[in-house]
MIKOLRO-357415 format. One line per 3 residues: number of its first residue (from 1); their letters; for each residue x, y, z of C-alpha. Coordinates in pm, whole numbers, padded with zeros to 5 digits, always signed. Example, Ala and Ser with C-alpha at 12.3 -4.5 7.8 and 13.67 -1.06 7.14 Angstrom:
<nodes>
1	AS	+01230,-00450,+00780  +01367,-00106,+00714
</nodes>
This chain:
<nodes>
1	XXX	+03321,+24486,+02109  +03582,+24333,+02324  +03747,+24009,+02223
4	XXX	+03792,+23725,+02468  +04150,+23605,+02554  +04257,+23253,+02492
7	XXX	+04287,+23022,+02793  +04625,+23019,+02956  +04612,+22637,+03024
10	XXX	+04601,+22389,+02737  +04522,+22011,+02732  +04822,+21787,+02776
13	XXX	+04935,+21589,+02465  +04922,+21211,+02485  +05268,+21162,+02347
16	XXX	+05430,+21435,+02537  +05739,+21338,+02723  +05622,+21506,+03028
19	XXX	+05303,+21311,+03037  +05268,+21020,+03284  +05067,+20705,+03201
22	XXX	+04798,+20618,+03438  +04902,+20248,+03480  +05196,+20013,+03410
25	XXX	+05160,+19750,+03125  +05059,+19398,+03240  +05339,+19134,+03241
28	XXX	+05348,+18873,+02961  +05281,+18501,+03052  +05589,+18279,+03080
31	XXX	+05663,+18070,+02771  +05683,+17686,+02822  +06031,+17547,+02822
34	XXX	+06114,+17381,+02493  +06244,+17026,+02529  +06358,+16999,+02171
37	XXX	+06709,+17054,+02055  +06827,+17408,+02006  +06718,+17565,+01684
40	XXX	+06435,+17313,+01625  +06080,+17357,+01734  +05846,+17065,+01837
43	XXX	+05640,+17131,+01528  +05948,+17059,+01315  +06047,+16737,+01507
46	XXX	+05713,+16556,+01465  +05704,+16564,+01084  +06066,+16447,+01082
49	XXX	+05982,+16139,+01295  +05685,+16059,+01077  +05910,+16088,+00774
52	XXX	+06161,+15839,+00921  +05895,+15587,+01022  +05716,+15590,+00690
55	XXX	+05980,+15401,+00481  +06006,+15124,+00742  +05634,+15074,+00759
58	XXX	+05613,+15090,+00381  +05883,+14824,+00349  +05698,+14592,+00587
61	XXX	+05377,+14643,+00398  +05552,+14565,+00070  +05703,+14244,+00213
64	XXX	+05365,+14130,+00338  +05217,+14219,+00004  +05477,+14014,-00181
67	XXX	+05421,+13715,+00045  +05046,+13742,+00009  +05048,+13795,-00366
70	XXX	+05304,+13520,-00461  +05223,+13199,-00267  +05225,+13001,-00591
73	XXX	+05571,+13126,-00682  +05708,+13035,-00338  +05560,+12686,-00364
76	XXX	+05701,+12648,-00714  +06051,+12745,-00597  +06034,+12499,-00308
79	XXX	+05912,+12222,-00538  +06193,+12298,-00779  +06456,+12268,-00505
82	XXX	+06314,+11936,-00385  +06300,+11805,-00741  +06662,+11900,-00809
85	XXX	+06779,+11732,-00488  +06583,+11416,-00569  +06728,+11408,-00921
88	XXX	+07082,+11441,-00788  +07026,+11162,-00535  +06876,+10934,-00801
91	XXX	+07168,+11002,-01033  +07417,+10919,-00758  +07242,+10593,-00669
94	XXX	+07216,+10495,-01034  +07586,+10558,-01092  +07684,+10355,-00786
97	XXX	+07457,+10068,-00894  +07601,+10071,-01246  +07958,+10067,-01121
100	XXX	+07877,+09788,-00878  +07713,+09585,-01154  +08018,+09636,-01374
103	XXX	+08241,+09523,-01089  +08146,+09171,-01190  +08454,+08987,-01069
106	XXX	+08380,+09033,-00698  +08000,+09022,-00687  +07873,+08826,-00986
109	XXX	+08126,+08567,-01095  +08456,+08520,-00920  +08406,+08596,-00553
112	XXX	+08682,+08695,-00313  +09044,+08695,-00432  +09376,+08866,-00357
115	XXX	+09465,+09140,-00603  +09801,+09170,-00768  +10055,+09352,-00551
118	XXX	+09883,+09272,-00221  +10060,+09046,+00023  +09898,+08722,+00136
121	XXX	+09829,+08733,+00510  +09714,+08433,+00719  +09341,+08448,+00777
124	XXX	+09156,+08438,+01106  +08866,+08202,+01177  +08619,+08490,+01145
127	XXX	+08759,+08589,+00806  +08727,+08232,+00684  +08364,+08225,+00798
130	XXX	+08288,+08551,+00617  +08444,+08426,+00292  +08253,+08097,+00318
133	XXX	+07919,+08275,+00362  +07989,+08522,+00082  +08100,+08260,-00169
136	XXX	+07829,+08010,-00075  +07514,+08203,+00010  +07550,+08582,+00014
139	XXX	+07664,+08676,-00337  +07457,+08676,-00659  +07726,+08477,-00837
142	XXX	+07671,+08181,-00606  +07322,+08142,-00756  +07385,+08260,-01112
145	XXX	+07655,+07999,-01167  +07421,+07726,-01045  +07148,+07854,-01276
148	XXX	+07390,+07835,-01568  +07498,+07480,-01477  +07133,+07375,-01440
151	XXX	+07067,+07517,-01787  +07341,+07296,-01930  +07194,+06993,-01753
154	XXX	+06853,+07087,-01894  +06994,+07100,-02247  +07167,+06763,-02199
157	XXX	+06859,+06608,-02044  +07050,+06490,-01737  +06921,+06324,-01534
160	XXX	+06691,+06176,-01796  +06422,+06098,-01536  +06345,+06469,-01489
163	XXX	+06123,+06636,-01748  +06225,+06911,-01987  +05990,+07182,-01858
166	XXX	+06022,+07437,-01582  +05962,+07171,-01322  +06262,+06973,-01445
169	XXX	+06476,+07286,-01453  +06381,+07368,-01093  +06483,+07015,-00987
172	XXX	+06817,+07045,-01167  +06885,+07386,-01016  +06802,+07261,-00665
175	XXX	+07028,+06960,-00719  +07318,+07177,-00834  +07270,+07419,-00547
178	XXX	+07258,+07143,-00287  +07570,+06977,-00427  +07754,+07311,-00434
181	XXX	+07667,+07395,-00073  +07777,+07050,+00043  +08106,+07069,-00150
184	XXX	+08185,+07424,-00039  +08110,+07342,+00325  +08343,+07040,+00321
187	XXX	+08616,+07237,+00146  +08590,+07523,+00396  +08617,+07283,+00690
190	XXX	+08917,+07108,+00532  +09102,+07432,+00453  +09038,+07561,+00803
193	XXX	+09173,+07239,+00960  +09481,+07234,+00734  +09520,+07615,+00751
196	XXX	+09531,+07631,+00371  +09460,+07946,+00171  +09106,+07936,+00021
199	XXX	+09150,+08246,-00197  +09301,+08284,-00541  +09586,+08535,-00574
202	XXX	+09655,+08716,-00898  +09993,+08646,-01050  +10275,+08894,-00987
205	XXX	+10425,+08793,-01319  +10386,+08954,-01662  +10272,+08811,-01993
208	XXX	+09962,+08625,-02106  +10101,+08270,-02094  +10275,+08315,-01760
211	XXX	+09956,+08443,-01603  +09749,+08166,-01766  +09985,+07903,-01630
214	XXX	+09959,+08056,-01283  +09578,+08043,-01301  +09574,+07674,-01396
217	XXX	+09838,+07570,-01142  +09659,+07748,-00859  +09353,+07536,-00925
220	XXX	+09552,+07231,-00811  +09792,+07389,-00562  +09743,+07637,-00281
223	XXX	+09950,+07796,-00004  +09980,+07657,+00346  +09975,+07866,+00664
226	XXX	+10310,+08024,+00572  +10141,+08183,+00266  +10458,+08097,+00077
229	XXX	+10482,+07719,+00030  +10248,+07548,-00216  +10051,+07235,-00123
232	XXX	+09799,+07020,-00314  +09435,+07131,-00299  +09331,+06841,-00077
235	XXX	+09036,+07021,+00080  +08903,+07165,-00248  +08893,+06834,-00436
238	XXX	+08794,+06639,-00128  +08496,+06870,-00090  +08404,+06828,-00457
241	XXX	+08415,+06451,-00427  +08207,+06456,-00110  +07951,+06693,-00264
244	XXX	+07910,+06462,-00564  +07853,+06163,-00339  +07598,+06350,-00125
247	XXX	+07400,+06454,-00435  +07304,+06091,-00498  +07072,+06120,-00198
250	XXX	+06816,+06314,-00405  +06904,+06222,-00763  +06694,+05951,-00929
253	XXX	+06823,+05597,-00896  +07020,+05404,-00993  +07317,+05624,-00904
256	XXX	+07676,+05535,-00818  +07807,+05758,-00540  +08174,+05713,-00635
259	XXX	+08102,+05788,-00999  +07917,+06104,-00902  +08208,+06207,-00679
262	XXX	+08458,+06145,-00959  +08253,+06351,-01206  +08236,+06634,-00951
265	XXX	+08617,+06633,-00918  +08656,+06648,-01297  +08412,+06937,-01304
268	XXX	+08617,+07121,-01043  +08935,+07069,-01249  +08782,+07225,-01560
271	XXX	+08553,+07483,-01404  +08808,+07587,-01140  +09077,+07653,-01401
274	XXX	+08837,+07860,-01609  +08728,+08058,-01303  +09089,+08133,-01207
277	XXX	+09153,+08251,-01563  +08868,+08500,-01536  +08993,+08622,-01199
280	XXX	+09347,+08664,-01331  +09241,+08888,-01618  +08942,+09055,-01454
283	XXX	+09138,+09373,-01378  +09228,+09410,-01745  +08867,+09355,-01850
286	XXX	+08745,+09612,-01597  +08995,+09865,-01725  +08855,+09815,-02075
289	XXX	+08492,+09864,-01975  +08573,+10155,-01741  +08468,+10010,-01405
292	XXX	+08635,+10192,-01118  +08823,+10008,-00851  +08739,+10065,-00484
</nodes>
């Protein structure tokens, strides 16, 4: 039996180098241009931005939360600040009032005077008017001294025609105040016409008796317009005499105008010397009680 021969042509192999593909491979689509920085993809940039924004938003939320959760604490802090400020202001006003009250020689008893070591300077008309108003009407001492004198009159029962109750005391105080205003007005007019010094000046000397002598002498003598030469206190005692005479206009009768004027002059001699004594040593008293000088 004859055998058949194998075929002389075989099928080409797919991977053979001599084989030709039927078609070329299709081109790949172009990739979109990346706008991000080199080495970083858009997917990596977005989480990074979210990561940066998160702490800021969280901080704002926490601030709002604190403000919403602690309104009472904020109000308490504000109230505390206002209270502290009010306490400090009250303390300051209280200290100033205490020091002013302790500065008794200028506001409560003695009135205006020239301190030791200060030169006497001639006064203007306006300055004389200011001193007159302060010593007569605008200082507490102008009324307290009259209240004290009215109390003495009440204890003495003078004038006897006025009763011993509050009504009698009011009449005595009004009488003393009217007499004082009249006397002070006449003295101010006289000193202004004569150009005499209406103020007391503390002694530049040393020693208790020397200063006491100066205080008494200055109740009877004052300086003229030179502020150096001493002259009798014509205006001061003339005003006292005139004030005593004027007071008889409202005092119960019978009253002698000249006798009332003479008694007023004697009162000025004693009371004026005592007042000058207090003024002379007022600085020493203030130093003892701790009142500060302006």
